[in-house]
C-alpha positions in Angstrom: 70.6 -12.1 2.9 72.8 -11.2 0.0 72.0 -14.5 -1.7 68.3 -13.8 -1.3 68.6 -10.4 -2.8 70.6 -11.8 -5.8 68.0 -14.5 -6.3 65.1 -12.1 -6.2 66.9 -9.7 -8.6 67.7 -12.5 -11.1 64.1 -13.7 -10.9 62.7 -10.3 -11.5 65.1 -9.8 -14.4 64.1 -13.1 -15.9 60.4 -12.2 -15.6 60.9 -8.8 -17.2 62.9 -10.3 -20.1 60.3 -13.1 -20.4 57.5 -10.5 -20.7 59.6 -8.5 -23.1 60.4 -11.5 -25.3 56.7 -12.5 -25.3 55.6 -9.0 -26.3 58.2 -8.8 -29.0 57.5 -12.4 -30.3 53.8 -11.9 -30.3 53.6 -8.2 -30.9 51.4 -8.6 -33.9 49.0 -10.9 -32.0 48.7 -8.4 -29.2 48.0 -5.6 -31.7 45.4 -7.7 -33.6 43.6 -8.7 -30.3 43.6 -5.1 -29.1 42.3 -3.7 -32.4 39.7 -6.5 -32.6 38.4 -5.6 -29.1 38.2 -1.9 -29.9 36.4 -2.6 -33.2 34.0 -4.9 -31.5 33.1 -2.2 -28.9 32.6 0.3 -31.7 30.4 -1.8 -34.0 28.5 -3.9 -31.5 25.6 -1.4 -31.5 25.4 -1.3 -35.3 25.3 -5.1 -35.4 22.6 -5.4 -32.8 20.5 -2.7 -34.5 20.8 -4.5 -37.9 19.7 -7.8 -36.5 16.8 -6.3 -34.7 15.7 -4.6 -37.9 15.8 -7.9 -39.8 13.8 -9.6 -37.1 11.2 -6.8 -37.0 10.8 -6.9 -40.8 10.4 -10.7 -40.8 7.8 -10.6 -37.9 5.9 -7.8 -39.6 5.1 -10.1 -42.4 3.4 -12.6 -40.0 0.4 -12.3 -37.7 2.8 -12.2 -34.7 3.3 -8.4 -35.0 5.7 -7.2 -32.4 6.5 -3.5 -31.7 10.1 -2.6 -32.4 10.5 -0.9 -29.0 9.6 -4.2 -27.3 12.5 -5.9 -29.0 15.1 -3.8 -27.1 15.8 -6.9 -24.9 17.7 -8.3 -27.9 20.4 -5.7 -27.8 22.4 -6.9 -24.8 22.7 -10.6 -25.9 23.4 -9.6 -29.5 26.2 -7.2 -28.4 27.7 -10.0 -26.3 27.5 -12.5 -29.2 29.2 -10.0 -31.5 32.0 -9.2 -29.1 32.6 -12.9 -28.2 32.6 -13.9 -31.9 35.0 -11.2 -33.0 37.4 -12.0 -30.1 37.2 -15.7 -30.8 38.2 -15.4 -34.4 40.9 -12.9 -33.5 42.4 -15.5 -31.1 42.2 -18.5 -33.4 43.8 -16.6 -36.3 47.0 -16.2 -34.3 48.7 -19.4 -35.4 52.0 -18.8 -33.6 50.3 -18.1 -30.3 48.0 -21.1 -30.6 50.8 -23.4 -31.6 53.0 -22.3 -28.7 50.2 -22.6 -26.2 47.8 -25.4 -27.2 46.0 -25.3 -23.9 45.1 -21.7 -24.6 43.2 -22.7 -27.8 41.2 -25.2 -25.8 40.4 -22.6 -23.1 39.3 -20.0 -25.7 37.0 -22.5 -27.5 35.4 -23.5 -24.2 34.9 -19.9 -23.1 33.4 -19.0 -26.5 31.0 -22.0 -26.4 29.9 -21.1 -22.9 29.4 -17.4 -23.8 27.3 -18.4 -26.8 25.2 -20.8 -24.8 24.6 -18.2 -22.1 23.7 -15.5 -24.6 21.2 -17.7 -26.4 19.6 -18.8 -23.2 19.4 -15.2 -22.0 17.9 -14.2 -25.3 15.2 -16.9 -25.1 14.5 -16.1 -21.4 14.0 -12.4 -22.2 11.9 -13.2 -25.3 9.3 -15.1 -23.4 7.2 -12.1 -22.3 7.4 -10.6 -25.8 6.3 -13.8 -27.4 3.4 -14.1 -24.9 2.4 -10.6 -25.6 2.4 -11.3 -29.3 0.2 -14.4 -28.8 -2.1 -12.2 -26.6 -2.9 -10.1 -29.7 -4.1 -13.2 -31.5 -6.4 -14.5 -28.7 -10.0 -15.2 -29.2 -12.4 -14.0 -26.5 -13.8 -17.6 -25.8 -10.4 -19.3 -26.1 -9.0 -20.9 -22.9 -5.6 -21.4 -24.5 -5.0 -17.7 -24.9 -6.5 -16.5 -21.6 -4.4 -13.7 -20.0 -3.9 -15.5 -16.7 -3.0 -18.7 -18.6 -0.4 -16.9 -20.6 1.2 -15.4 -17.4 1.2 -18.9 -15.8 2.8 -20.6 -18.9 5.4 -17.8 -19.1 6.5 -18.5 -15.6 6.7 -22.3 -16.3 8.7 -21.7 -19.5 11.1 -19.3 -17.6 11.7 -21.9 -14.9 12.3 -24.7 -17.5 14.8 -22.4 -19.3 16.7 -21.7 -16.1 16.9 -25.4 -15.3 18.2 -26.2 -18.8 20.7 -23.4 -18.6 22.1 -24.8 -15.3 22.4 -28.3 -16.7 24.1 -27.1 -19.9 26.6 -25.0 -17.9 27.4 -27.9 -15.6 27.9 -30.1 -18.6 30.4 -27.6 -20.0 32.4 -27.9 -16.8 32.5 -31.6 -17.1 29.7 -32.6 -14.6 28.0 -35.9 -15.5 24.5 -34.7 -16.3 23.2 -38.2 -16.7 24.4 -39.2 -13.2 22.9 -36.0 -11.8 19.5 -36.6 -13.4 19.6 -40.2 -12.1 20.4 -39.0 -8.6 17.5 -36.6 -8.8 15.3 -39.5 -9.9 16.3 -41.6 -7.0 15.6 -38.7 -4.6 12.3 -38.0 -6.3 10.2 -40.1 -3.9 11.7 -38.3 -0.8 11.2 -35.0 -2.5 7.6 -35.8 -3.4 6.7 -36.8 0.2 8.3 -33.6 1.5 6.6 -31.4 -1.1 3.0 -32.7 -0.9 1.7 -29.2 0.0 3.6 -27.6 -2.9 2.3 -30.2 -5.3 -1.3 -29.7 -4.1 -0.8 -25.9 -4.6 0.5 -26.4 -8.1 -2.5 -28.6 -9.0 -4.7 -26.0 -7.3 -3.2 -23.4 -9.6 -3.9 -25.5 -12.7 -7.5 -25.9 -11.5 -7.8 -22.1 -11.1 -6.3 -21.6 -14.6 -8.5 -24.2 -16.3 -11.8 -23.4 -14.5 -11.2 -19.7 -14.6 -13.2 -18.7 -11.5 -11.2 -15.5 -11.6 -8.3 -13.8 -13.4 -5.6 -11.2 -12.7 -7.4 -7.9 -11.9 -10.7 -9.4 -10.7 -12.4 -8.4 -7.5 -13.1 -11.7 -5.6 -14.5 -12.6 -2.2 -14.5 -15.8 -0.2 -15.7 -16.6 3.3 -12.6 -14.9 4.8 -10.9 -13.0 1.9 -11.9 -10.1 -0.3 -9.8 -8.0 -2.6 -8.3 -7.7 -6.1 -6.2 -10.5 -7.7 -2.7 -9.2 -8.5 -0.8 -12.4 -9.5 -1.3 -16.2 -9.9 1.9 -18.2 -9.5 2.8 -21.9 -9.1 2.1 -22.1 -5.4 -0.1 -19.2 -4.4 -2.3 -16.3 -5.5 -1.6 -12.7 -4.4 -4.7 -10.7 -3.4 -4.6 -7.0 -2.6 -7.3 -6.2 0.0 -9.2 -2.9 0.1 -7.1 -2.0 3.1 -4.1 -2.2 0.7 -2.8 -5.2 2.5 -1.2 -8.0 0.3 -2.5 -11.5 1.0 -0.6 -14.6 -0.3 -3.2 -17.4 -0.4 -2.2 -21.0 -1.2 -3.8 -22.2 -4.5 -5.1 -25.3 -2.8 -7.1 -23.2 -0.4 -8.7 -21.1 -3.2 -9.4 -24.0 -5.5 -11.5 -25.6 -2.8 -13.3 -22.4 -1.6 -16.6 -20.9 -2.7 -15.6 -17.8 -4.6 -17.7 -14.8 -5.5 -16.3 -12.9 -8.5 -17.8 -9.4 -8.3 -15.9 -8.4 -11.5 -18.1 -10.8 -13.5 -21.3 -9.1 -12.6 -23.3 -7.5 -15.5 -25.4 -5.6 -13.0 -25.7 -5.3 -9.2 -28.8 -5.7 -7.0 -29.6 -3.0 -4.4 -32.3 -3.4 -1.8 -33.1 -1.4 1.3 -36.1 -0.1 3.3 -37.1 3.4 4.3 -39.4 4.0 7.2 -42.0 6.7 7.4 -43.8 7.9 10.5 -47.3 6.5 11.2 -48.9 10.0 10.9 -48.1 9.9 7.1 -51.4 9.8 5.2 -52.1 7.0 2.7 -52.2 9.6 -0.2 -48.8 10.9 0.9 -47.3 7.3 1.0 -48.6 6.7 -2.5 -47.2 9.9 -3.9 -43.8 9.3 -2.3 -43.7 5.7 -3.8 -44.7 7.0 -7.2 -42.0 9.8 -7.2 -39.3 7.5 -6.1 -40.2 4.9 -8.7 -40.3 7.6 -11.4 -36.8 8.8 -10.4 -35.4 5.3 -10.4 -36.8 4.5 -13.9 -35.3 7.7 -15.3 -31.8 7.3 -13.7 -29.1 6.5 -16.3 -27.2 4.0 -14.1 -30.3 1.9 -13.2 -31.4 -1.0 -15.4 -34.8 -0.2 -16.9 -37.8 -2.1 -15.7 -36.0 -3.4 -12.6 -37.0 -0.7 -9.9 -39.6 -2.0 -7.4 -40.9 0.4 -4.8 -43.7 -0.9 -2.5 -45.3 -0.4 0.9 -43.8 -3.6 2.3 -44.9 -3.9 6.0 -46.1 -2.1 9.1 -43.1 -2.0 11.4 -43.2 -1.5 15.1 -42.5 2.2 14.7 -42.7 3.0 11.0 -44.4 2.4 7.7 -41.7 0.4 5.8 -41.3 1.0 2.1 -39.1 -1.5 0.2 -36.8 -0.1 -2.5 -35.2 -2.6 -4.9 -33.4 -2.1 -8.3 -30.4 -3.2 -10.3 -27.6 -0.9 -11.3 -25.3 -1.3 -14.2 -22.4 0.1 -12.1 -20.6 -2.9 -10.4 -17.5 -1.3 -8.9 -17.7 -0.3 -5.3 -16.9 3.4 -5.9 -19.6 3.8 -8.6 -22.1 1.8 -6.6 -21.7 4.2 -3.7 -22.1 7.2 -6.0 -25.4 5.9 -7.4 -26.6 5.1 -3.9 -25.8 8.6 -2.7 -27.7 10.2 -5.6 -30.7 8.1 -4.9 -30.6 8.8 -1.1 -30.6 12.5 -1.7 -33.5 12.2 -4.0 -35.5 10.1 -1.5 -34.8 12.8 1.2 -36.1 15.5 -1.1 -39.2 13.4 -2.1 -40.1 12.7 1.5 -39.7 16.3 2.6 -41.5 17.6 -0.5 -44.6 15.6 0.5 -44.4 16.9 4.1 -43.6 13.5 5.7 -40.7 12.5 7.8 -38.6 9.4 8.5 -39.4 7.3 11.5 -37.0 6.3 14.2 -37.4 3.6 16.8 -39.8 4.8 19.5 -42.3 3.6 22.0 -45.7 5.1 22.8 -47.2 4.5 26.3 -51.0 4.9 26.7 -52.4 5.5 30.2 -56.1 4.5 30.8 -57.9 6.5 33.5 -60.0 4.5 35.9 -63.4 6.3 36.2 -64.9 3.8 38.7 -65.4 5.2 42.2 -64.3 3.1 45.0 
């Protein structure tokens, strides 16, 4: 037990003296590194702000005008680049420390390279939405290339490619054989393709949707089984928000082969309905009611001029049916209901004003009295 205590005591003393000798020998190196780290923390914000100002001035001279506030994403990678660079040069300038520990120099160089690679990749990844937004300001209304949905789709593809490249570069920095890895992926490509047929069909379906443009993000669409507003178009699927506020995730292959009604693309909307008057309404009353309704429709600000059609359409089983048809410039559901309500109130007023009434399903039974005596 005494030998163990002596051994531990001597080991502890050796460790303390070793740390002390290291600190004394490399005191200046430790001070330089500490001061460099503190200075990097203090000036990283100034460095990032300066670079952002330079980028903003350069971009302001081009057609790709980017708001300065939208370039805030640059600050974090620029700060990391500044700190990493300052600490790297602080390390490599310590000749005594690097000469005594050659492996440390190799480690510092590798860490610095990896930090620079990750910062640059992070910068490019974060810049994708800003670049797409800048291109969006240059778009032409009839251009397929700069369609909003197409820009979103390409942004996702670019981000995915950036992530894949980043993973490959990092693996390469850690000594992984990238060529062998790519070859292995190629050999497994057939198996992957067979297992991912549905995914591939959905991706091609997404490309069909983007190129044909039957709808875009924000459009109100309807198929045989789906109706709602498009929220997102991704590689595999399209997200649709129904009017019940439910979120539907529909495979792109399903949508690309479906018949789609895009209500958002309507310039005007057709409205057609019938009103039934009782059979005791006189012909002059019917004519006046039709004339008043038609006059009101032609003067309404939300109804397309020259489209209203009001006619005595048919003799129903229990009513005189008047057909009312027109086109309204309001295509949204809420505005359409508002216009219909205004028109319905006016029709009620017109019918009552001409002392008529609306018919409802009824049956009249006529009894014939037999006058023959038996």
